[in-house]
C-alpha positions in Angstrom: -27.4 0.8 -15.6 -23.9 -0.3 -16.5 -22.6 -3.8 -15.9 -20.0 -3.8 -13.1 -18.4 -7.1 -14.3 -17.9 -5.6 -17.8 -16.3 -2.6 -16.2 -14.1 -4.9 -14.1 -13.1 -6.7 -17.3 -12.2 -3.5 -19.1 -9.9 -2.4 -16.1 -8.3 -5.9 -16.0 -7.7 -5.8 -19.7 -5.7 -2.6 -19.3 -3.7 -4.3 -16.5 -2.9 -7.4 -18.5 -2.6 -6.0 -22.0 -0.9 -2.6 -21.4 0.8 -3.3 -18.0 -1.3 -0.6 -16.3 -1.2 -0.3 -12.5 -4.5 -1.8 -11.2 -5.4 1.3 -9.2 -4.8 3.6 -12.2 -6.8 1.3 -14.6 -9.6 1.3 -12.1 -9.6 5.1 -11.7 -9.7 5.5 -15.5 -12.5 3.0 -15.9 -14.6 4.7 -13.1 -14.2 8.1 -14.8 -15.9 6.7 -17.9 -18.8 5.0 -16.0 -21.6 5.9 -13.7 -21.9 3.3 -10.9 -23.6 3.5 -7.5 -21.5 2.8 -4.4 -22.4 -0.8 -4.2 -21.4 -1.5 -7.8 -18.1 0.5 -7.4 -17.2 -1.7 -4.4 -17.9 -4.9 -6.4 -15.8 -3.7 -9.3 -12.9 -2.7 -6.9 -13.1 -6.1 -5.2 -13.2 -8.0 -8.6 -10.2 -6.1 -10.0 -7.9 -6.1 -7.0 -8.9 -9.6 -6.0 -8.4 -11.1 -9.5 -4.9 -9.4 -9.7 -3.9 -10.5 -6.2 -5.1 -14.1 -6.6 -3.8 -14.5 -10.2 -1.3 -17.4 -9.4 -3.9 -19.4 -7.5 -6.6 -19.0 -10.2 -4.1 -19.9 -13.0 -3.4 -23.2 -11.1 -7.2 -23.9 -11.2 -7.3 -23.3 -15.0 -4.1 -25.4 -15.5 -5.8 -28.3 -13.7 -9.2 -28.2 -15.3 -8.7 -27.0 -18.9 -7.0 -28.8 -21.7 -4.8 -25.8 -22.4 -2.8 -24.2 -19.6 -3.8 -20.7 -18.5 -0.7 -19.2 -20.2 -1.9 -20.7 -23.5 -5.5 -19.3 -23.3 -6.3 -16.2 -25.3 -5.3 -13.4 -22.9 -8.8 -11.8 -22.7 -10.5 -15.2 -22.2 -8.0 -15.9 -19.3 -9.1 -12.5 -17.8 -12.8 -13.6 -18.1 -12.0 -16.9 -16.4 -10.1 -15.1 -13.7 -13.2 -13.0 -12.9 -15.5 -16.1 -12.8 -13.2 -18.3 -10.7 -12.4 -15.4 -8.3 -16.1 -15.1 -7.5 -16.5 -18.8 -7.0 -13.5 -19.3 -4.8 -13.3 -16.1 -2.8 -16.6 -14.2 -2.8 -19.1 -16.1 -0.6 -21.8 -13.4 -1.0 -22.2 -14.0 -4.7 -24.4 -17.1 -5.6 -22.4 -19.6 -7.7 -25.1 -19.6 -10.4 -24.8 -15.8 -10.7 -21.0 -16.0 -11.0 -21.3 -18.6 -13.8 -24.1 -16.9 -15.7 -22.5 -13.4 -15.7 -19.1 -14.8 -16.7 -20.6 -16.7 -19.6 -22.3 -13.5 -20.6 -19.0 -11.7 -20.4 -17.5 -14.2 -22.8 -20.3 -13.8 -25.3 -20.1 -9.9 -25.2 -16.4 -9.8 -25.6 -15.8 -11.9 -28.7 -15.8 -15.4 -27.2 -19.3 -16.7 -28.1 -17.9 -19.8 -29.6 -16.1 -20.6 -26.3 -19.0 -19.7 -23.9 -19.8 -23.4 -23.4 -16.2 -24.0 -22.5 -16.4 -21.2 -19.9 -19.7 -22.5 -18.6 -18.3 -26.1 -18.3 -15.1 -25.2 -16.6 -16.8 -23.0 -14.0 -19.5 -25.6 -13.3 -16.8 -28.3 -13.0 -15.1 -26.1 -10.4 -18.3 -25.7 -8.4 -18.6 -29.5 -8.1 -15.0 -29.6 -6.8 -15.0 -26.5 -4.7 -16.0 -27.9 -1.3 -14.7 -31.4 -1.9 -11.2 -32.9 -1.3 -10.8 -32.7 -5.1 -10.5 -28.9 -5.2 -7.3 -28.4 -7.3 -5.9 -26.0 -4.6 -6.1 -28.8 -2.1 -5.0 -31.9 -4.0 -1.9 -30.5 -5.8 1.3 -32.2 -4.7 3.4 -29.2 -3.8 7.2 -29.7 -4.1 7.9 -27.5 -1.1 6.4 -25.2 1.6 7.5 -22.2 -0.5 5.6 -23.5 -3.5 2.5 -24.4 -1.4 2.3 -21.0 0.2 3.1 -19.3 -3.1 0.3 -21.0 -4.9 -2.3 -21.1 -2.1 -1.9 -17.5 -1.2 -0.8 -16.3 -4.7 2.7 -14.8 -4.2 5.9 -15.2 -6.2 8.2 -17.8 -4.6 11.2 -15.5 -4.1 9.0 -13.3 -1.8 7.7 -16.3 0.2 11.2 -17.6 0.6 12.5 -14.2 1.8 9.7 -14.0 4.5 10.3 -17.5 5.7 14.0 -16.7 6.2 13.0 -13.7 8.4 9.9 -14.8 10.4 9.4 -18.6 9.7 6.7 -20.6 8.0 3.8 -20.0 10.4 4.1 -16.2 10.4 4.8 -16.1 6.7 1.4 -17.8 6.1 -0.2 -15.2 8.5 1.5 -12.4 6.6 0.3 -13.8 3.2 -3.3 -14.0 4.6 -3.1 -10.5 5.9 -1.9 -9.1 2.5 -4.9 -10.8 0.8 -7.4 -8.9 2.9 -9.0 -5.7 1.8 -7.1 -2.7 3.5 -8.6 -0.7 6.3 -8.8 3.1 6.1 -7.2 5.3 8.8 -7.7 9.0 9.3 -5.3 11.5 10.8 -7.0 14.2 12.7 -5.9 17.8 12.0 -5.6 19.2 15.6 -5.3 22.8 14.2 -8.9 22.5 12.9 -10.6 19.9 15.0 -10.4 17.3 17.8 -10.6 13.5 17.8 -13.8 13.7 20.0 -15.4 16.2 17.6 -14.8 14.0 14.6 -16.0 10.9 16.5 -19.3 12.7 17.2 -19.7 13.9 13.6 -19.1 10.4 12.2 -21.4 8.8 14.8 -24.2 11.2 13.8 -24.0 9.7 10.3 -23.9 6.1 11.6 -20.2 5.6 10.6 -18.2 3.5 13.0 -14.7 4.6 14.0 -12.2 3.3 16.6 -9.1 4.9 18.1 -5.6 3.4 17.8 -3.4 3.1 20.9 -0.4 5.4 21.2 -1.4 7.4 18.1 -3.2 10.5 19.4 -4.4 11.7 15.9 -5.5 8.3 14.5 -9.0 7.0 13.8 -9.8 3.8 11.9 -12.9 3.6 9.8 -14.9 0.4 10.3 -17.3 -0.9 7.6 -18.2 0.6 4.2 -18.2 4.4 4.1 -19.0 5.5 0.5 -17.1 8.4 -1.2 -14.3 9.8 1.1 -15.0 13.5 0.1 -18.6 13.1 1.4 -17.5 12.3 4.9 -18.0 14.9 7.6 -15.2 17.4 7.9 -13.4 16.6 4.6 -13.8 19.9 2.9 -13.2 21.8 6.2 -9.8 20.2 6.5 -10.5 18.4 9.8 -8.7 15.2 8.8 -6.7 13.5 6.1 -6.3 9.8 5.1 -3.1 8.3 6.4 -2.3 4.8 7.6 -1.3 4.4 11.2 2.2 3.3 10.5 2.8 6.3 8.3 1.7 8.5 11.2 4.3 6.8 13.4 7.1 8.1 11.1 6.3 11.8 11.7 6.0 11.2 15.5 9.4 9.7 15.4 10.7 12.7 13.5 9.2 15.0 16.3 9.1 18.3 14.5 8.8 21.4 16.8 7.3 24.9 16.2 9.7 27.3 14.6 12.1 24.7 13.2 13.2 24.2 9.6 12.3 20.8 8.2 13.2 19.2 4.9 10.9 16.4 3.6 13.3 15.1 0.9 10.8 12.9 -1.0 7.5 14.5 0.1 4.7 13.7 -2.4 1.8 13.1 -2.0 2.4 14.9 1.2 0.9 12.9 4.1 4.0 13.2 6.3 4.6 16.8 5.2 1.2 18.0 6.4 1.6 15.9 9.5 4.8 17.7 10.3 3.0 21.0 9.8 0.3 19.9 12.3 2.9 18.9 14.9 4.7 22.2 14.5 1.4 24.0 14.9 2.1 25.4 11.3 4.9 27.5 12.7 8.3 27.3 11.0 9.3 26.2 7.5 8.9 22.8 5.8 10.6 22.4 2.4 8.6 19.7 0.6 10.7 18.2 -2.2 9.8 15.8 -5.0 10.9 15.4 -8.6 7.4 14.7 -9.9 5.5 17.9 -10.4 2.1 16.1 -10.7 2.5 14.4 -7.3 3.5 17.8 -5.8 0.3 19.2 -7.1 -1.6 16.7 -5.0 0.5 17.7 -2.0 -0.4 21.3 -2.6 -4.1 20.4 -2.8 -3.9 18.5 0.5 -2.0 21.4 2.2 -4.6 23.9 0.9 -7.5 21.8 2.1 -5.9 21.4 5.6 -5.0 25.2 5.4 -1.3 24.9 6.0 0.9 27.9 5.6 4.4 26.6 6.6 4.9 24.3 3.6 7.2 25.5 0.7 7.2 23.3 -2.4 10.5 22.5 -4.1 10.4 20.6 -7.4 13.4 18.5 -8.4 15.6 15.6 -7.4 16.7 16.1 -3.7 20.2 14.8 -4.6 20.7 18.1 -6.4 19.8 20.8 -3.9 23.1 22.2 -2.7 21.2 25.2 -1.2 19.9 22.9 1.6 23.3 21.9 3.0 23.4 22.3 6.8 20.0 24.1 6.7 17.6 21.8 8.5 16.9 21.0 12.2 15.3 17.8 11.0 15.2 15.9 7.7 12.7 13.3 6.7 13.7 10.8 4.0 10.6 8.7 3.2 12.5 6.9 0.5 11.0 5.6 -2.8 10.8 1.8 -2.3 9.2 -1.4 -3.5 6.1 -0.9 -1.3 6.4 -4.6 -0.2 4.8 -3.6 3.2 1.6 -2.4 1.5 0.8 -5.4 -0.8 -2.8 -5.4 0.3 -3.2 -1.8 -1.1 -1.1 -2.3 -4.2 -2.7 -5.4 -5.8 -0.2 -5.8 -8.6 3.0 -4.9 -6.7 3.8 -8.6 -5.8 4.1 -9.4 -9.5 6.0 -6.3 -10.6 9.1 -6.7 -8.4 12.1 -8.9 -8.7 15.2 -9.5 -6.5 17.1 -7.5 -9.2 15.0 -4.3 -9.0 15.0 -4.5 -5.2 18.8 -4.3 -5.4 18.5 -1.2 -7.7 16.1 0.4 -5.2 18.6 -0.2 -2.4 21.3 1.6 -4.3 19.1 4.6 -4.9 18.0 4.7 -1.3 21.7 4.7 -0.1 22.4 7.6 -2.5 19.4 9.6 -1.2 20.3 8.9 2.4 23.9 10.0 2.0 22.8 13.2 0.3 19.9 14.0 2.7 22.3 13.7 5.6 24.2 16.8 4.3 21.0 18.8 4.8 21.1 18.4 8.6 22.6 21.0 10.9 25.2 19.9 13.4 23.4 18.0 16.2 20.2 17.6 14.1 18.0 14.6 13.3 17.3 12.6 10.2 14.5 10.0 10.0 14.8 7.3 7.3 11.6 5.5 6.5 10.2 3.1 3.8 6.9 1.2 3.4 8.7 -2.0 2.6 9.8 -4.9 4.8 12.7 -6.0 2.6 16.0 -5.9 4.6 18.0 -4.7 1.5 15.9 -1.5 1.5 16.1 -1.0 5.2 18.6 -2.6 7.6 21.2 -3.0 4.9 20.9 0.7 3.9 21.2 1.9 7.5 24.1 -0.3 8.4 26.0 0.7 5.3 25.3 4.4 6.0 26.5 4.2 9.6 29.7 2.3 8.6 30.5 5.2 6.2 29.5 8.0 8.6 30.9 7.5 12.1 29.6 10.9 13.2 26.0 9.6 12.9 24.3 7.2 15.3 20.9 5.6 15.8 18.7 7.4 18.4 16.3 4.9 19.8 12.7 6.1 20.2 11.8 7.8 23.5 8.1 8.1 22.7 5.4 5.5 23.4 4.9 3.4 20.2 2.4 0.7 19.4 5.4 -1.3 18.0 8.4 -2.5 20.0 11.7 -1.1 18.6 14.4 -3.6 17.7 17.5 -3.9 19.9 19.4 -1.8 17.3 16.9 1.0 17.8 14.9 0.9 14.6 11.2 0.2 14.2 10.0 -2.4 11.8 6.2 -2.8 11.5 5.0 -6.3 10.5 1.4 -6.0 9.3 0.1 -9.3 10.6 1.5 -8.6 14.1 0.7 -4.9 14.3 -2.4 -4.6 12.1 -1.1 -1.7 10.1 0.9 -1.2 6.9 4.4 -2.7 6.8 7.0 0.0 7.5 10.6 0.5 8.5 11.7 3.7 10.3 14.8 4.8 12.1 15.9 8.1 13.7 19.5 9.1 13.1 21.3 11.8 15.1 24.3 13.7 13.9 26.8 14.1 16.6 27.7 17.8 17.3 30.9 18.8 15.6 33.7 19.9 17.9 
């Protein structure tokens, strides 16, 4: 029996010491361990939660310890994060268990001499937790931005950006939403199954699912489900995992049987395979990506779903002159900051800066200008991102339309669970729409005379 808290510590050490992505560190750690489903869920919660709540937990350490969190030995700081995360955010773990296991972690990882410090700090926090002396409550915050940033654990530039767009109240709701564990949505493969058939199969195994309005292929899984590949219909290709807002993108694209589609940044292939389903697997989809390993994942998905219309194209889509004027429809699901999916990407909030968002925006503009050349006269291009940052979305589209007068926005004509903007684009705010944050817009090329 392996210790889940030790495994969580090892994953977090990779994140803090080597700058590993939390999900990649977790995957590697799981590969070297044998845990039951319950322990795997605990490790996942501890790793993602400790990374998400890093700023809040650092404030607690700053208030209670003689040395600030930044002055603590890095691995001791990680151990304190694990203990304080359990005490502040995990109600189902008894405080005594959180303290004792964290003290044990300190002893087993080279900090025996500081185990009494760990024990004292955690027990001091327990005494303050439910009182008005809780450090998170009594701190005199200099501004609303600082208060929201520390309480909900986000960088201040991001909080400020959201307040400018949606105000203080909704920004707090958005922060709370991003700190929840993500839901899992399925997309039914209508070429192999039906939504009713899958509902019945899941119900027979006591797995609860619910439908999502205006998304005919979507089912949301409720509660814990165990390993994905063990769910009914996985190996038969009846469904794939895809968040609801990502499914919206392909419905907006509207691919039809017999058409030629180019998915310019396709991996790992969720929208590519969705296009194949909507086309009844009749026609040609060129799935492009510059990362061969991610295209391998796309091919595995396409094979499991038994798709024949997808042709894989490795390379940077800015350098494919053979695609000029080839496609009826082009999808550019542009590489982006992922700021609409911060609940799924625990460390993304700490990795981005206003400067690298600006760089992303420039790349997105280049990709869009080039992808537009792939579209036949009168054809359609859908630009989409999983970010809610205006620089990566509205700014890119306005700039493109200013430079390309023969293109225009084509507002959605299909029923959507999200109201389009007056300009005709669709922006999904997670706390309003209960799905990943996304931006999508359908652009139409006017027919050349």
